[in-house]
N, C-alpha and C positions, 0 to 999 in steps of 0.2 A: 516446400521452402517455407521457412517460418521467419517472419520479421518482428513479431511481437514476443518479448520476454515474459517469462513466467516467474514471477517471485512468490514463493510459498510462505505465508504467515504461520509461524509455529506457536502462536499464543495458546491455541487450544490444547496442545500437547503439554504446554507448561501448566495449564489449568488442572489437567488430569493429574500430573505429577504432584502438584500442590495439595490436591484434595486427600492425599494419603501420606504426605511426607516422603522422606526418601528421595530416591532419584529414578524412579520408574513411572513413566518412560524417561529415558535419558535424552534431553533434547539436543545435546551436543552430538550424540550418536545419530540422532534422526536427521539433524541439519546435514550432516555428512552424507547420509544415505540418500536424502532428498536430492541433493546436488548430483550425487552418483547417478541417480535415476533420470537425469536430464534437466532438472529445473535450472534456471538461469541465476537464481539468488535466493535469499532468505530475508523475510521481513519479520520484524518484532515491533511490539507496541508496549513499552514498559510504563506502567501507571503508577502513580504516587503510593497506592496501597499495596504494590507488589503482588497483586492476587493472581497473576499468571507469570509473565516474564519479569525476572528480577534484575536489578542493576547489575549484579554479578554475572547474569547470564549474558548480558549485552557485552561485558568486557571479554568473557571467554569466547563468545561467538565471533567478535571482531577479529580474533587471532585464527579462527578456525575456517570461517566462510571464505571459499575460494572465489566464488562468483560476486555478484553485487550484494553487499549488506545494506539493507535499508531499514532505518529506525524511524519509527513514527511516534508522534506526541506533541502534547501542548508544550510550547516553549516557555516554561517558567525557568527560574534559575537552576533549579535541580536537574531538569532534563537537559538544559544547555550544557551544563558542566559534564554530564554523563557523556554526551555525544562528542564533546570536545576531547575527552579521554579516549573514547572508543574509536573515534574518526571512521565512521561508516562511509561508504561510498555516496549514499544519499540519506538526507534527512527529510522526511515528510512531516510537514507542520499541520496538526489537527487542532481545531478549536474546541477541544473537550474540557468541560469543567472536571474537577477531581472525582466527583462521584458518579459520573456517567457510566451505565452498563457497557455501551459500545458506541463507536462514533456515530453521530446521528445527524450531522450537518457540516456543510463546508464554511469557509471563511467569508465574512463580509469584507472583501479586500478594499473597499472604499473607506469604510469606517476605520479599519485597522491598518490603513496603509502605512503610516508613519512607524507604528510598532513593528510591523512585519519588515519594513525596510531596515531597521536597526537589527533585527534578529538575523535576517538573511545576510547582511554585511558580517555580522559576527560569525556566522557558519562559513562564509566564504573565506574569512581570514584562517579559518581552521582547515581549509581545503576541501570542504564537502559541498556536493551539489545539493540544491534545495528544491523541494516540491511542495506545492500549496494544495491541501484538500479543498475542492471547489464544488459547490452545486452546479448543475448544468444552467447556468445563467450567462449568456453571452455578454451581458453588461457588466459583469465583473472581471472579464478577462483583461481589459487594458490596465485596470488598477492592479491586477496580479502580476502583470509584466513589469509595471513601474516599481514593485518591491525589489526587483532585481533577481527573483527566482527564476530558475532555468525551466521548470516544469509545473504543470498542474496535475493533481490527481482527481478525475472525475469521481464524484460520490454517486455510486450506481444503485443505491438502494430503491430510488423511485423507478428506475428502469426495470429492475428485477421484480419489483411488486406489480407492475402493470403488463409485463411482457406477454404473459400467457393470454391476456385479454386483447391486447392490441400491440403486436410487435413494432408496427411502424409509428403508431403515436408514442410509444415508450421510448423510441430512439431519437425522435425529432430534435428535442432541445439539446441532446448530447452532440448530434451532429453539428448543430448551430454554434455551440460552444467550442467545439473542436476546430471548426472552420476559422472561428474568431481567434483562437489561440494560435493557429498556423500563421495568420496574417501578422501577428506581432512576435513570432519567433519562439513561442513557448512550445516545449515538448509536451506530450499528452500521456499520462499514466491513467489507470483506472482501477477501482476496487470497491467492494462491499456488496456482498450477496450475488457475485458472479458465480456461475455454477456450470455443470456439464449441459444443463438444459438450455442456458441462454448465452453462453460464452461465445460460441462461433458466430451467431448473429451479431452480438455486440461488436466483436473484433472485426467482422467483415463490413461493418457500416460506419466505423469511426475512422475517418482518414488520419493517417500519420500516427496511429496509436503505436507507443513505443513498448509499453509494459503494463501488465495486470498483476495485481497482488491478491491472492486468494488463500483464505485460511479455513474459515468455518465449514464451508461446503466441501472443500477438498478433503479436510479430515473426516468428516461424516462419510464421505464416499469411500474413504479408505477402510472403513469398518467392514464395508461389504465386499470391495474389490482388492484390498490390500494396497499398501502405500505405493509399492512399485508400479503396479498396474494403473492406479489412480493418477499418479503423476504423468504417466504416458498418455492417458486419456484426455487429461487437460492439455498436454502439449499438442495432442492431435487436433483439438479444437482450434488451435491457433495457427495451423498450417494453412498456407494460401490455397 
């Protein structure tokens, strides 16, 4: 039995496509295949420089994805207009400046509370669920809830970096943050550097975990095991 959903981030496939021009790999084809292999949804993170997922990809995927379509990004006007057109099931707000290589921190939901409240309200008016990218800091949970967002996405880079040295120490702050989130009614997602090596431990130790978003490690594993086998291996890690 599996309670935690797997959303596969296909940014890396778009990076490969863009490196040579053309349409190989075809990310629309792979999005369909990944869902057929059992994934619960597709995640993308369109950046302003369009270096992997492009705005046109988002629009095409919005019509194609049968499960949950999750679009991540910094909520500037360009991004907000894009998701208002695409209307994904979930929008994950990430505090990325334009030139950052990859997401590297969560929101300061105290300092950015008013800004996030306005953004969340706008996205709700478009019928989208909102999740906030958050560091494992219990003290930020109450202010996250006050924005009106339905979920947080725990930024798991720190957990992944320290997991091999001390699994229990690496998970502790995440547990505390998840417990705080549950108390204020926030759903819990997670993502960044989760892998076949650490996913089962993470999912088994975070109460009420709803969804994980995994891209880089999954695509790397697919080079060795094939995409179909890899998706099934990740789903197996999420079984109770």
